[in-house]
Each structure stands twice: as C-alpha cells, then as structure tokens.
gemmi code that builds the backbone of each chain (N, CA, C; Angstrom):
import gemmi

chains = {
    "A": [
        ("MET", (110.859, 107.800, 90.959), (112.059, 107.118, 90.463), (112.987, 108.148, 89.853)),
        ("THR", (114.126, 108.376, 90.491), (115.058, 109.351, 89.932), (115.904, 108.666, 88.875)),
        ("PRO", (116.079, 109.276, 87.724), (116.925, 108.671, 86.677), (118.381, 108.714, 87.100)),
        ("LYS", (119.180, 107.923, 86.444), (120.594, 107.859, 86.809), (121.259, 109.162, 86.430)),
        ("GLY", (122.231, 109.558, 87.244), (122.954, 110.777, 86.920), (122.429, 111.963, 87.686)),
        ("VAL", (121.196, 111.886, 88.136), (120.653, 112.997, 88.930), (121.006, 112.744, 90.384)),
        ("SER", (121.443, 113.764, 91.084), (121.858, 113.577, 92.472), (120.641, 113.283, 93.335)),
        ("LEU", (120.816, 112.306, 94.218), (119.714, 111.922, 95.086), (119.637, 112.863, 96.274)),
        ("ASN", (118.499, 112.875, 96.868), (118.286, 113.665, 98.073), (119.159, 113.109, 99.196)),
        ("PRO", (120.001, 113.926, 99.801), (120.881, 113.393, 100.852), (120.120, 112.928, 102.077)),
        ("ASN", (118.881, 113.354, 102.227), (118.117, 112.914, 103.377), (117.150, 111.797, 103.032)),
        ("SER", (117.316, 111.221, 101.854), (116.362, 110.192, 101.468), (116.577, 108.954, 102.327)),
        ("ARG", (115.538, 108.131, 102.329), (115.594, 106.892, 103.084), (116.767, 106.047, 102.628)),
        ("LYS", (116.990, 106.056, 101.301), (118.039, 105.215, 100.738), (119.401, 105.636, 101.279)),
        ("THR", (119.663, 106.934, 101.293), (120.966, 107.402, 101.769), (121.111, 107.147, 103.255)),
        ("LYS", (120.037, 107.378, 103.987), (120.115, 107.148, 105.428), (120.436, 105.700, 105.710)),
        ("PHE", (119.741, 104.819, 104.999), (119.977, 103.394, 105.205), (121.415, 103.050, 104.832)),
        ("ALA", (121.878, 103.581, 103.670), (123.211, 103.235, 103.203), (124.261, 103.652, 104.221)),
        ("ARG", (124.086, 104.874, 104.766), (125.071, 105.358, 105.732), (125.145, 104.461, 106.944)),
        ("ARG", (123.968, 104.162, 107.513), (123.953, 103.336, 108.728), (124.520, 101.956, 108.457)),
        ("PHE", (124.134, 101.387, 107.315), (124.545, 100.019, 107.021), (126.046, 99.950, 106.811)),
        ("ILE", (126.603, 100.911, 106.058), (128.041, 100.893, 105.796), (128.813, 101.108, 107.083)),
        ("PHE", (128.274, 101.967, 107.943), (128.919, 102.173, 109.221), (128.944, 100.884, 110.024)),
        ("ALA", (127.817, 100.178, 110.028), (127.753, 98.905, 110.759), (128.737, 97.903, 110.157)),
        ("LEU", (128.849, 97.921, 108.825), (129.771, 96.985, 108.178), (131.214, 97.305, 108.561)),
        ("SER", (131.538, 98.601, 108.588), (132.915, 98.962, 108.881), (133.292, 98.606, 110.305)),
        ("ARG", (132.271, 98.483, 111.161), (132.569, 98.118, 112.540), (132.772, 96.624, 112.689)),
        ("MET", (132.501, 95.876, 111.616), (132.528, 94.427, 111.728), (133.863, 93.887, 111.286)),
        ("ARG", (134.906, 94.579, 111.642), (136.205, 94.083, 111.220), (136.526, 92.793, 111.932)),
        ("ASN", (137.488, 92.075, 111.376), (137.847, 90.780, 111.946), (138.487, 90.932, 113.307)),
        ("PRO", (137.798, 90.534, 114.350), (138.470, 90.549, 115.641), (139.377, 89.329, 115.734)),
        ("ILE", (139.959, 89.113, 116.883), (140.788, 87.918, 117.058), (139.872, 86.713, 116.877)),
        ("PRO", (140.170, 85.857, 115.932), (139.229, 84.759, 115.627), (139.003, 83.870, 116.841)),
        ("VAL", (137.729, 83.650, 117.112), (137.359, 82.759, 118.212), (137.658, 81.336, 117.781)),
        ("SER", (137.693, 80.455, 118.725), (138.048, 79.075, 118.397), (136.882, 78.397, 117.685)),
        ("SER", (136.598, 78.861, 116.483), (135.581, 78.202, 115.660), (136.091, 78.193, 114.233)),
        ("SER", (135.559, 77.316, 113.456), (136.064, 77.190, 112.092), (135.749, 78.454, 111.305)),
        ("ILE", (136.414, 78.575, 110.177), (136.232, 79.773, 109.350), (134.815, 79.822, 108.811)),
        ("GLU", (134.287, 78.646, 108.477), (132.927, 78.664, 107.917), (131.942, 79.183, 108.938)),
        ("GLU", (132.139, 78.781, 110.191), (131.223, 79.255, 111.230), (131.343, 80.756, 111.396)),
        ("GLU", (132.605, 81.240, 111.301), (132.810, 82.684, 111.409), (132.053, 83.416, 110.325)),
        ("VAL", (132.200, 82.874, 109.088), (131.520, 83.521, 107.963), (130.011, 83.499, 108.176)),
        ("ARG", (129.535, 82.366, 108.719), (128.090, 82.252, 108.894), (127.579, 83.213, 109.955)),
        ("THR", (128.308, 83.286, 111.097), (127.827, 84.182, 112.142), (127.916, 85.623, 111.680)),
        ("ARG", (128.985, 85.939, 110.896), (129.081, 87.307, 110.424), (127.970, 87.611, 109.423)),
        ("SER", (127.660, 86.583, 108.595), (126.563, 86.798, 107.646), (125.261, 87.072, 108.390)),
        ("HIS", (125.062, 86.346, 109.492), (123.848, 86.595, 110.281), (123.869, 88.008, 110.849)),
        ("LYS", (125.054, 88.440, 111.340), (125.159, 89.798, 111.892), (124.886, 90.836, 110.816)),
        ("ILE", (125.378, 90.579, 109.614), (125.157, 91.539, 108.525), (123.677, 91.638, 108.209)),
        ("LYS", (123.022, 90.474, 108.211), (121.587, 90.487, 107.895), (120.822, 91.300, 108.929)),
        ("ILE", (121.145, 91.063, 110.221), (120.471, 91.807, 111.281), (120.769, 93.289, 111.151)),
        ("ALA", (122.045, 93.608, 110.828), (122.416, 95.017, 110.688), (121.645, 95.671, 109.555)),
        ("ALA", (121.416, 94.911, 108.487), (120.686, 95.481, 107.351), (119.249, 95.821, 107.759)),
        ("TYR", (118.563, 94.864, 108.392), (117.185, 95.136, 108.790), (117.127, 96.244, 109.830)),
        ("LEU", (118.110, 96.229, 110.746), (118.123, 97.256, 111.783), (118.338, 98.631, 111.176)),
        ("SER", (119.289, 98.722, 110.223), (119.572, 100.019, 109.604), (118.346, 100.535, 108.865)),
        ("MET", (117.663, 99.642, 108.186), (116.487, 100.090, 107.433), (115.387, 100.539, 108.389)),
        ("ALA", (115.190, 99.764, 109.461), (114.128, 100.143, 110.407), (114.452, 101.477, 111.063)),
        ("ARG", (115.751, 101.699, 111.345), (116.122, 102.966, 111.970), (115.987, 104.112, 110.985)),
        ("ALA", (116.323, 103.847, 109.721), (116.200, 104.910, 108.719), (114.739, 105.332, 108.559)),
        ("VAL", (113.843, 104.374, 108.668), (112.418, 104.700, 108.566), (111.944, 105.367, 109.846)),
        ("GLY", (112.500, 104.950, 110.960), (112.113, 105.563, 112.225), (110.874, 104.915, 112.789)),
        ("SER", (110.260, 105.607, 113.725), (109.090, 105.028, 114.371), (107.795, 105.525, 113.759)),
        ("ARG", (107.901, 106.014, 112.478), (106.692, 106.538, 111.868), (105.771, 105.414, 111.401)),
        ("ARG", (106.370, 104.242, 111.188), (105.588, 103.154, 110.614), (105.445, 102.033, 111.625)),
        ("ALA", (104.336, 101.370, 111.602), (104.103, 100.298, 112.562), (105.080, 99.161, 112.343)),
        ("TRP", (105.388, 98.871, 111.067), (106.271, 97.732, 110.822), (107.674, 98.009, 111.310)),
        ("SER", (108.167, 99.265, 111.174), (109.513, 99.552, 111.653), (109.567, 99.503, 113.168)),
        ("ARG", (108.491, 99.978, 113.814), (108.457, 99.896, 115.282), (108.490, 98.440, 115.716)),
        ("ALA", (107.661, 97.622, 115.080), (107.605, 96.210, 115.455), (108.954, 95.539, 115.218)),
        ("LEU", (109.598, 95.873, 114.094), (110.881, 95.258, 113.769), (111.949, 95.673, 114.765)),
        ("LEU", (111.975, 96.961, 115.118), (112.958, 97.424, 116.089), (112.748, 96.735, 117.429)),
        ("PHE", (111.478, 96.612, 117.824), (111.180, 95.960, 119.093), (111.656, 94.512, 119.073)),
        ("LYS", (111.356, 93.838, 117.984), (111.725, 92.416, 117.888), (113.240, 92.256, 117.940)),
        ("LEU", (113.969, 93.101, 117.192), (115.419, 92.943, 117.149), (116.037, 93.284, 118.496)),
        ("ARG", (115.471, 94.289, 119.163), (116.050, 94.663, 120.450), (115.834, 93.605, 121.500)),
        ("THR", (114.618, 93.039, 121.561), (114.370, 92.000, 122.560), (115.194, 90.759, 122.245)),
        ("ARG", (115.362, 90.512, 120.931), (116.163, 89.345, 120.563), (117.615, 89.547, 120.969)),
        ("ALA", (118.115, 90.776, 120.786), (119.501, 91.049, 121.150), (119.679, 90.946, 122.653)),
        ("ARG", (118.682, 91.464, 123.375), (118.779, 91.417, 124.836), (118.809, 89.959, 125.304)),
        ("ARG", (117.891, 89.180, 124.706), (117.817, 87.780, 125.111), (119.107, 87.059, 124.736)),
        ("HIS", (119.662, 87.417, 123.585), (120.891, 86.772, 123.129), (122.026, 87.079, 124.095)),
        ("ASN", (122.091, 88.339, 124.558), (123.151, 88.697, 125.496), (122.999, 87.943, 126.808)),
        ("MET", (121.754, 87.791, 127.263), (121.541, 87.095, 128.515), (122.010, 85.645, 128.391)),
        ("ILE", (121.737, 85.056, 127.233), (122.084, 83.640, 127.064), (123.592, 83.484, 127.043)),
        ("ILE", (124.270, 84.420, 126.372), (125.723, 84.309, 126.302), (126.304, 84.404, 127.700)),
        ("ARG", (125.695, 85.257, 128.520), (126.287, 85.443, 129.841), (125.914, 84.326, 130.788)),
        ("ARG", (124.643, 83.955, 130.769), (124.192, 83.032, 131.817), (124.176, 81.589, 131.359)),
        ("ARG", (124.064, 81.392, 130.017), (123.923, 80.036, 129.518), (122.684, 79.356, 130.090)),
        ("SER", (121.641, 80.144, 130.284), (120.399, 79.538, 130.779), (119.572, 79.056, 129.592)),
        ("PHE", (118.663, 78.179, 129.879), (117.884, 77.638, 128.766), (116.884, 78.690, 128.288)),
        ("ARG", (116.575, 78.569, 127.011), (115.705, 79.560, 126.383), (114.261, 79.093, 126.460)),
        ("LEU", (113.398, 79.996, 126.799), (111.976, 79.654, 126.799), (111.391, 80.142, 125.484)),
        ("LYS", (111.084, 79.214, 124.629), (110.526, 79.613, 123.331), (109.019, 79.526, 123.429)),
        ("LYS", (108.415, 80.691, 123.287), (106.959, 80.718, 123.332), (106.437, 80.692, 121.915)),
        ("LYS", (105.701, 79.674, 121.601), (105.136, 79.607, 120.254), (103.797, 80.313, 120.276)),
        ("ARG", (103.732, 81.367, 119.485), (102.505, 82.142, 119.463), (101.524, 81.511, 118.503)),
        ("ILE", (100.352, 81.211, 119.010), (99.332, 80.601, 118.160), (98.511, 81.726, 117.556)),
        ("ILE", (98.533, 81.786, 116.229), (97.783, 82.853, 115.562), (96.395, 82.350, 115.275)),
        ("LYS", (95.429, 82.950, 115.941), (94.047, 82.543, 115.694), (93.499, 83.442, 114.604)),
        ("ASN", (93.071, 82.837, 113.556), (92.532, 83.613, 112.454), (91.096, 84.011, 112.757)),
        ("ASP", (90.857, 85.303, 112.742), (89.480, 85.739, 112.947), (88.669, 85.423, 111.705)),
        ("PRO", (87.637, 84.617, 111.845), (86.871, 84.228, 110.647), (85.976, 85.374, 110.182)),
        ("GLN", (86.614, 86.385, 109.603), (85.817, 87.515, 109.136), (85.772, 87.569, 107.623)),
        ("GLY", (86.019, 86.450, 107.003), (85.985, 86.462, 105.546), (87.229, 87.081, 104.956)),
        ("GLU", (88.339, 87.108, 105.696), (89.571, 87.589, 105.090), (90.087, 86.527, 104.141)),
        ("PRO", (90.684, 86.956, 103.049), (91.275, 85.967, 102.141), (92.345, 85.162, 102.850)),
        ("SER", (92.551, 83.928, 102.413), (93.448, 83.030, 103.131), (94.884, 83.502, 103.083)),
        ("GLN", (95.220, 84.276, 102.026), (96.604, 84.725, 101.930), (96.943, 85.782, 102.970)),
        ("THR", (95.906, 86.351, 103.601), (96.162, 87.390, 104.592), (96.971, 86.831, 105.748)),
        ("LYS", (96.687, 85.574, 106.088), (97.397, 84.979, 107.214), (98.883, 84.904, 106.913)),
        ("LYS", (99.240, 84.479, 105.680), (100.650, 84.398, 105.324), (101.278, 85.775, 105.315)),
        ("LEU", (100.529, 86.748, 104.820), (101.058, 88.105, 104.742), (101.338, 88.655, 106.132)),
        ("ARG", (100.449, 88.324, 107.068), (100.641, 88.809, 108.432), (101.926, 88.267, 109.036)),
        ("GLN", (102.276, 87.039, 108.614), (103.499, 86.461, 109.158), (104.732, 87.072, 108.528)),
        ("LEU", (104.590, 87.592, 107.319), (105.761, 88.111, 106.614), (106.079, 89.549, 107.008)),
        ("VAL", (105.044, 90.338, 107.198), (105.256, 91.744, 107.524), (105.414, 91.878, 109.036)),
        ("PRO", (106.469, 92.541, 109.500), (106.646, 92.670, 110.951), (105.520, 93.458, 111.579)),
        ("GLY", (104.998, 92.921, 112.635), (103.894, 93.585, 113.320), (102.555, 93.343, 112.676)),
        ("GLY", (102.521, 92.481, 111.678), (101.286, 92.342, 110.927), (100.216, 91.534, 111.617)),
        ("LYS", (100.601, 90.875, 112.715), (99.632, 89.972, 113.317), (98.509, 90.716, 113.995)),
        ("THR", (98.758, 91.951, 114.419), (97.730, 92.655, 115.169), (97.184, 93.846, 114.400)),
        ("MET", (97.335, 93.843, 113.096), (96.821, 94.985, 112.336), (95.476, 94.647, 111.722)),
        ("ASP", (94.693, 95.682, 111.511), (93.479, 95.453, 110.737), (93.847, 95.459, 109.258)),
        ("MET", (92.869, 95.072, 108.452), (93.161, 94.811, 107.039), (93.728, 96.028, 106.326)),
        ("CYS", (93.134, 97.197, 106.567), (93.591, 98.411, 105.881), (95.033, 98.736, 106.230)),
        ("SER", (95.330, 98.756, 107.542), (96.690, 99.070, 107.951), (97.650, 98.036, 107.418)),
        ("LEU", (97.219, 96.764, 107.414), (98.105, 95.713, 106.924), (98.502, 95.978, 105.490)),
        ("LEU", (97.542, 96.331, 104.646), (97.871, 96.584, 103.245), (98.764, 97.806, 103.089)),
        ("GLU", (98.488, 98.850, 103.868), (99.338, 100.044, 103.783), (100.762, 99.736, 104.205)),
        ("GLU", (100.873, 99.055, 105.362), (102.200, 98.749, 105.865), (102.935, 97.829, 104.904)),
        ("THR", (102.193, 96.892, 104.292), (102.833, 95.987, 103.340), (103.444, 96.757, 102.196)),
        ("ALA", (102.689, 97.738, 101.670), (103.198, 98.506, 100.541), (104.484, 99.234, 100.920)),
        ("HIS", (104.466, 99.880, 102.067), (105.644, 100.626, 102.497), (106.808, 99.682, 102.756)),
        ("TYR", (106.511, 98.565, 103.409), (107.548, 97.588, 103.724), (108.193, 97.047, 102.462)),
        ("MET", (107.369, 96.803, 101.445), (107.895, 96.271, 100.191), (108.854, 97.235, 99.541)),
        ("THR", (108.485, 98.530, 99.504), (109.378, 99.502, 98.872), (110.680, 99.616, 99.652)),
        ("CYS", (110.594, 99.599, 100.991), (111.823, 99.701, 101.780), (112.705, 98.476, 101.586)),
        ("LEU", (112.099, 97.297, 101.543), (112.871, 96.080, 101.308), (113.586, 96.145, 99.965)),
        ("ALA", (112.872, 96.622, 98.928), (113.483, 96.692, 97.603), (114.682, 97.641, 97.619)),
        ("THR", (114.533, 98.787, 98.338), (115.650, 99.720, 98.453), (116.822, 99.047, 99.154)),
        ("GLN", (116.510, 98.330, 100.231), (117.554, 97.661, 101.001), (118.333, 96.703, 100.109)),
        ("VAL", (117.595, 95.914, 99.330), (118.250, 94.939, 98.455), (119.127, 95.647, 97.429)),
        ("LYS", (118.608, 96.752, 96.874), (119.369, 97.459, 95.851), (120.673, 98.000, 96.410)),
        ("VAL", (120.610, 98.581, 97.631), (121.807, 99.165, 98.218), (122.809, 98.064, 98.542)),
        ("MET", (122.315, 96.954, 99.106), (123.226, 95.854, 99.435), (123.889, 95.320, 98.175)),
        ("GLN", (123.118, 95.278, 97.089), (123.673, 94.810, 95.823), (124.793, 95.731, 95.356)),
        ("THR", (124.543, 97.051, 95.463), (125.557, 98.018, 95.039), (126.837, 97.841, 95.840)),
        ("ILE", (126.674, 97.665, 97.152), (127.852, 97.536, 97.998), (128.613, 96.255, 97.653)),
        ("ALA", (127.870, 95.170, 97.471), (128.525, 93.899, 97.164), (129.255, 93.973, 95.832)),
        ("ASP", (128.618, 94.636, 94.839), (129.288, 94.776, 93.543), (130.540, 95.618, 93.674)),
        ("HIS", (130.469, 96.641, 94.530), (131.627, 97.507, 94.692), (132.775, 96.748, 95.323)),
        ("PHE", (132.478, 95.908, 96.310), (133.531, 95.146, 96.965), (134.114, 94.087, 96.068)),
        ("ALA", (133.278, 93.604, 95.153), (133.747, 92.504, 94.314), (134.760, 92.967, 93.297)),
        ("LYS", (134.792, 94.294, 93.062), (135.733, 94.782, 92.035), (137.167, 94.619, 92.492)),
    ],
    "B": [
        ("MET", (86.185, 86.509, 126.621), (87.055, 86.588, 125.422), (86.204, 86.367, 124.186)),
        ("SER", (85.294, 85.371, 124.285), (84.478, 85.128, 123.098), (83.538, 86.298, 122.871)),
        ("SER", (83.098, 86.940, 123.977), (82.185, 88.075, 123.796), (82.897, 89.213, 123.093)),
        ("ARG", (84.215, 89.398, 123.439), (84.957, 90.482, 122.796), (85.071, 90.243, 121.299)),
        ("ARG", (85.284, 88.965, 120.947), (85.466, 88.673, 119.531), (84.165, 88.881, 118.768)),
        ("SER", (83.035, 88.452, 119.394), (81.773, 88.621, 118.673), (81.456, 90.088, 118.525)),
        ("ARG", (81.853, 90.891, 119.573), (81.579, 92.322, 119.483), (82.382, 92.944, 118.343)),
        ("SER", (83.650, 92.529, 118.267), (84.462, 93.116, 117.199), (83.952, 92.683, 115.843)),
        ("ARG", (83.461, 91.462, 115.782), (82.948, 90.994, 114.500), (81.758, 91.833, 114.072)),
        ("GLN", (80.916, 92.173, 115.087), (79.748, 92.995, 114.730), (80.217, 94.348, 114.232)),
        ("GLN", (81.221, 94.928, 114.925), (81.658, 96.270, 114.529), (82.183, 96.263, 113.101)),
        ("THR", (83.087, 95.317, 112.819), (83.654, 95.347, 111.477), (82.602, 94.955, 110.451)),
        ("GLY", (81.612, 94.173, 110.883), (80.579, 93.802, 109.926), (79.827, 95.022, 109.440)),
        ("SER", (79.537, 95.937, 110.377), (78.768, 97.107, 109.960), (79.637, 98.050, 109.155)),
        ("SER", (80.932, 98.184, 109.536), (81.750, 99.152, 108.821), (82.425, 98.531, 107.611)),
        ("ARG", (82.192, 97.262, 107.373), (82.901, 96.620, 106.262), (82.459, 97.180, 104.928)),
        ("ASN", (81.194, 97.579, 104.825), (80.729, 98.100, 103.543), (81.479, 99.370, 103.185)),
        ("ILE", (81.806, 100.177, 104.206), (82.483, 101.422, 103.893), (83.915, 101.142, 103.504)),
        ("THR", (84.588, 100.238, 104.202), (86.014, 100.049, 103.963), (86.308, 99.085, 102.827)),
        ("ASP", (85.274, 98.481, 102.235), (85.536, 97.598, 101.100), (86.191, 98.345, 99.963)),
        ("GLU", (85.714, 99.564, 99.732), (86.326, 100.367, 98.661), (87.752, 100.705, 98.995)),
        ("GLN", (87.973, 101.070, 100.267), (89.337, 101.413, 100.664), (90.261, 100.226, 100.447)),
        ("ILE", (89.751, 99.041, 100.804), (90.586, 97.851, 100.664), (90.893, 97.605, 99.190)),
        ("ALA", (89.881, 97.761, 98.347), (90.120, 97.573, 96.910), (91.137, 98.585, 96.407)),
        ("ASP", (91.052, 99.792, 96.948), (92.002, 100.837, 96.563), (93.423, 100.455, 96.947)),
        ("LEU", (93.565, 99.996, 98.200), (94.896, 99.622, 98.666), (95.430, 98.430, 97.898)),
        ("VAL", (94.549, 97.489, 97.563), (94.989, 96.313, 96.818), (95.504, 96.733, 95.445)),
        ("SER", (94.820, 97.692, 94.817), (95.300, 98.132, 93.508), (96.622, 98.864, 93.645)),
        ("LYS", (96.803, 99.561, 94.788), (98.079, 100.232, 95.002), (99.205, 99.210, 95.145)),
        ("LEU", (98.919, 98.130, 95.871), (99.890, 97.047, 96.018), (100.215, 96.445, 94.661)),
        ("GLN", (99.157, 96.349, 93.838), (99.328, 95.748, 92.513), (100.414, 96.461, 91.734)),
        ("GLN", (100.447, 97.796, 91.877), (101.411, 98.556, 91.104), (102.827, 98.344, 91.585)),
        ("LEU", (102.973, 97.904, 92.846), (104.315, 97.809, 93.393), (104.981, 96.500, 93.047)),
        ("ILE", (104.197, 95.473, 92.803), (104.778, 94.167, 92.544), (105.253, 94.129, 91.101)),
        ("PRO", (106.541, 93.866, 90.885), (107.062, 93.931, 89.511), (106.440, 92.891, 88.596)),
        ("GLU", (106.087, 91.729, 89.147), (105.527, 90.686, 88.289), (104.231, 91.135, 87.645)),
        ("ILE", (103.410, 91.776, 88.478), (102.102, 92.162, 87.951), (102.214, 93.456, 87.158)),
        ("ARG", (103.169, 94.301, 87.571), (103.270, 95.599, 86.911), (103.749, 95.437, 85.479)),
        ("ASN", (104.658, 94.455, 85.266), (105.240, 94.327, 83.936), (104.388, 93.502, 82.994)),
        ("ARG", (103.278, 93.045, 83.516), (102.418, 92.272, 82.624), (101.738, 93.198, 81.646)),
        ("PRO", (101.756, 92.843, 80.368), (101.209, 93.778, 79.370), (99.701, 93.972, 79.506)),
        ("SER", (99.009, 92.914, 79.902), (97.548, 93.039, 79.958), (97.148, 93.907, 81.131)),
        ("ASP", (96.203, 94.758, 80.890), (95.770, 95.677, 81.929), (94.499, 95.207, 82.630)),
        ("THR", (94.202, 93.941, 82.420), (92.981, 93.439, 83.053), (93.160, 93.411, 84.561)),
        ("GLN", (92.068, 93.500, 85.247), (92.136, 93.570, 86.695), (92.530, 92.217, 87.266)),
        ("VAL", (93.527, 92.247, 88.132), (93.958, 91.016, 88.782), (93.142, 90.843, 90.046)),
        ("SER", (92.815, 89.609, 90.349), (91.983, 89.364, 91.524), (92.769, 89.686, 92.790)),
        ("ALA", (92.036, 90.040, 93.837), (92.685, 90.458, 95.082), (93.505, 89.326, 95.663)),
        ("SER", (92.985, 88.104, 95.598), (93.728, 86.996, 96.182), (95.030, 86.760, 95.415)),
        ("LYS", (94.995, 86.993, 94.086), (96.223, 86.843, 93.309), (97.237, 87.902, 93.716)),
        ("VAL", (96.754, 89.132, 93.931), (97.661, 90.195, 94.346), (98.301, 89.840, 95.673)),
        ("LEU", (97.498, 89.357, 96.618), (98.043, 88.991, 97.922), (99.035, 87.852, 97.794)),
        ("GLN", (98.704, 86.887, 96.953), (99.614, 85.758, 96.762), (100.946, 86.231, 96.204)),
        ("GLU", (100.862, 87.094, 95.165), (102.088, 87.591, 94.570), (102.864, 88.466, 95.541)),
        ("THR", (102.142, 89.193, 96.400), (102.819, 90.000, 97.410), (103.616, 89.120, 98.343)),
        ("CYS", (102.992, 88.027, 98.815), (103.699, 87.119, 99.712), (104.934, 86.562, 99.027)),
        ("ASN", (104.759, 86.126, 97.756), (105.909, 85.563, 97.051), (107.016, 86.591, 96.879)),
        ("TYR", (106.617, 87.826, 96.562), (107.608, 88.867, 96.343), (108.378, 89.170, 97.622)),
        ("ILE", (107.657, 89.292, 98.738), (108.334, 89.588, 100.005), (109.258, 88.442, 100.377)),
        ("ARG", (108.795, 87.205, 100.143), (109.661, 86.068, 100.459), (110.920, 86.088, 99.608)),
        ("SER", (110.763, 86.425, 98.318), (111.946, 86.454, 97.455), (112.884, 87.570, 97.886)),
        ("LEU", (112.342, 88.691, 98.353), (113.200, 89.766, 98.838), (113.958, 89.323, 100.085)),
        ("HIS", (113.294, 88.636, 100.971), (113.976, 88.122, 102.163), (115.114, 87.195, 101.768)),
        ("ARG", (114.835, 86.348, 100.782), (115.864, 85.410, 100.340), (117.050, 86.158, 99.746)),
        ("GLU", (116.746, 87.236, 98.994), (117.827, 88.022, 98.407), (118.672, 88.659, 99.488)),
        ("VAL", (118.026, 89.151, 100.553), (118.786, 89.744, 101.651), (119.695, 88.696, 102.261)),
        ("ASP", (119.185, 87.480, 102.444), (120.022, 86.418, 103.000), (121.224, 86.150, 102.109)),
        ("ASP", (120.976, 86.014, 100.802), (122.075, 85.734, 99.877), (123.090, 86.854, 99.864)),
        ("LEU", (122.580, 88.090, 99.852), (123.496, 89.222, 99.808), (124.315, 89.327, 101.081)),
        ("SER", (123.727, 89.013, 102.224), (124.518, 89.093, 103.443), (125.547, 87.971, 103.477)),
        ("ASP", (125.216, 86.816, 102.901), (126.237, 85.764, 102.775), (127.389, 86.260, 101.919)),
        ("ARG", (127.017, 86.875, 100.793), (128.028, 87.369, 99.856), (128.902, 88.437, 100.511)),
        ("LEU", (128.237, 89.344, 101.227), (128.984, 90.415, 101.874), (129.893, 89.859, 102.952)),
        ("SER", (129.444, 88.838, 103.635), (130.290, 88.247, 104.663), (131.543, 87.649, 104.045)),
        ("ASP", (131.372, 86.969, 102.898), (132.545, 86.435, 102.207), (133.485, 87.545, 101.782)),
        ("LEU", (132.881, 88.623, 101.238), (133.713, 89.699, 100.727), (134.423, 90.442, 101.849)),
        ("LEU", (133.739, 90.562, 102.983), (134.369, 91.267, 104.095), (135.574, 90.512, 104.613)),
        ("ALA", (135.529, 89.192, 104.469), (136.649, 88.395, 104.960), (137.907, 88.696, 104.161)),
        ("THR", (137.718, 88.956, 102.853), (138.902, 89.151, 102.013), (139.372, 90.597, 102.005)),
        ("THR", (138.425, 91.527, 101.992), (138.837, 92.928, 101.958), (138.421, 93.609, 103.246)),
        ("ASP", (139.373, 94.158, 103.927), (139.051, 94.910, 105.138), (138.444, 96.245, 104.767)),
        ("THR", (137.374, 96.571, 105.416), (136.783, 97.883, 105.128), (137.482, 98.929, 105.964)),
        ("ASP", (137.903, 99.974, 105.325), (138.353, 101.117, 106.104), (137.492, 102.311, 105.728)),
        ("SER", (137.696, 103.345, 106.448), (136.794, 104.484, 106.254), (136.906, 105.060, 104.854)),
        ("ALA", (138.061, 104.854, 104.226), (138.206, 105.398, 102.870), (137.223, 104.733, 101.931)),
        ("GLN", (137.132, 103.415, 102.057), (136.193, 102.722, 101.188), (134.771, 103.124, 101.496)),
        ("ALA", (134.499, 103.356, 102.770), (133.142, 103.765, 103.137), (132.799, 105.095, 102.486)),
        ("ALA", (133.807, 105.992, 102.452), (133.559, 107.288, 101.831), (133.317, 107.132, 100.340)),
        ("ILE", (134.062, 106.201, 99.727), (133.887, 105.971, 98.296), (132.480, 105.491, 97.996)),
        ("ILE", (132.058, 104.535, 98.823), (130.725, 103.985, 98.590), (129.667, 105.055, 98.770)),
        ("ARG", (129.856, 105.860, 99.810), (128.872, 106.893, 100.068), (128.775, 107.844, 98.890)),
        ("SER", (129.949, 108.206, 98.330), (129.902, 109.124, 97.194), (129.269, 108.446, 95.991)),
        ("LEU", (129.497, 107.135, 95.867), (128.881, 106.403, 94.770), (127.366, 106.457, 94.852)),
        ("LEU", (126.865, 106.277, 96.061), (125.417, 106.202, 96.214), (124.772, 107.571, 96.125)),
        ("SER", (125.536, 108.599, 96.439), (124.922, 109.912, 96.433), (124.986, 110.550, 95.062)),
        ("GLN", (125.517, 109.829, 94.089), (125.582, 110.411, 92.741), (124.212, 110.438, 92.090)),
    ],
}
model = gemmi.Model(1)
for chain_id, residues in chains.items():
    chain = gemmi.Chain(chain_id)
    for i, (resn, *xyz) in enumerate(residues, 1):
        res = gemmi.Residue()
        res.name, res.seqid = resn, gemmi.SeqId(i, " ")
        for name, pos in zip(("N", "CA", "C"), xyz):
            atom = gemmi.Atom()
            atom.name, atom.element = name, gemmi.Element(name[0])
            atom.pos, atom.b_iso = gemmi.Position(*pos), 0.0
            res.add_atom(atom)
        chain.add_residue(res)
    model.add_chain(chain)
structure = gemmi.Structure()
structure.add_model(model)
structure.setup_entities()
C-alpha cells in the first residue's frame, strides 16, 4: 500500500488499467443518437462502460492469470456473438451450463464462489482460492480507479 | 464418465491430506484481504466457511459497485464530453 503523495509505479496494474479505461471512455463520445430514448442510450452506454472496465482490467493483468484469460475469452465470444446478432438478427442459442458439484466434501460456499470468479468452474480448490485472492485485489483497484474518475468528472 | 469421476475422487482423496494445509494457508490469506474480517478487532480464527461466505459477499458487492459506477459514469459522460486534455489530467492525477 503506497501512502498518498508518493509517486506510483508507472507500470503498475493500476496505471495500466487506468490508461486503458480512460482511453476506452474517450472513445465513447456521443455519436449521432440512434432512434432510441435518452434513457436507453444512457443504459446501453453504461453497459458498454462496464464491459470496458472489466476488459481493461483483464488486459492490464494479461494472460498470466486464469481468471483474466477466462474473462477475456468470455468477453470476446460475447462480443462476437453480439456482432453476429446485430448483423443477422438470428435467434440466440442460450446454452445453460449445468454445474455438477463434485461431492468431495467441498464447503457449500465453493459453488457460489466458482460462479463469481471467472473461470472458476473448472479450477481445483487451491487454484480457485489463489485466483479469488488476485481477482479480489484487482476488482478493488478497478473500483477505486472508477471512483476517482467519476469524482473528477463530477467536479 | 462415471469411472473418470471416481478415479479423480480417489486421486484427490489420497493427496487431500497434503493439500489441506495449503488450503488452510490460502484461506487465511483470503481472510486478510476481506475488509470486513480484517477490520475486526478480535484476532480469533474465523472458520473457513465464514471466510468463503464473506468472500462471496465481498465480490458481489464489488460487482454491484462497478455497476453503479458505470451508471454514474454514463450519466457524467452525457453531460461532459471527454477530450484528450481531460484524459491527460486524469492520468496525471492518478500517477501522483
């Protein structure tokens, strides 16, 4: 934990994330408004911002962690599928994945944790706990940076 | 398929004694990261299931915060156009 006033490492995860996220935000300028209400515009943009935040964080972490790899994969396939739907207007095949809990005496909360951490469904217990710890710290950084940006804009 | 599962169960059953300590170690590491448990004055050992429960709650609350913040940012972006100057300002703010 660096105290305030001390310069942060320019290559830190936090700075990398901030750079990517701000860049993504700056690209989200108001295009010619589509024929949808303003609230819908705000909502779709909010969704885009959320995706950009997770994407920026996953990219800042890189492929060193299983959760970032899983998250990048999920977002990319989702984006690809989204583009196909916009173009073709074909119906979506939603595959509901049934998670079978291996009855190995894992605590019941493990199942919920696996659903929360990206890629957690196929990890063993040790990796799951490690990835959870890393994921938690990255999420906290993400929230802090987003808070800083929002406070700055609110001024 | 069932044979594969029983085989894996046997494998982890034999190695579970070795990794129990590792798991306890990782759980205590998680314990330190969760602010709710970290700020508690008592230093008594928290049960593993409680740590996992609090971890789930913490991650869920973080997800919710991201949702709220992106809503907020979307509102703010509508009113103030971002230009590169502001981006530079923010970057310098964060690098302080």
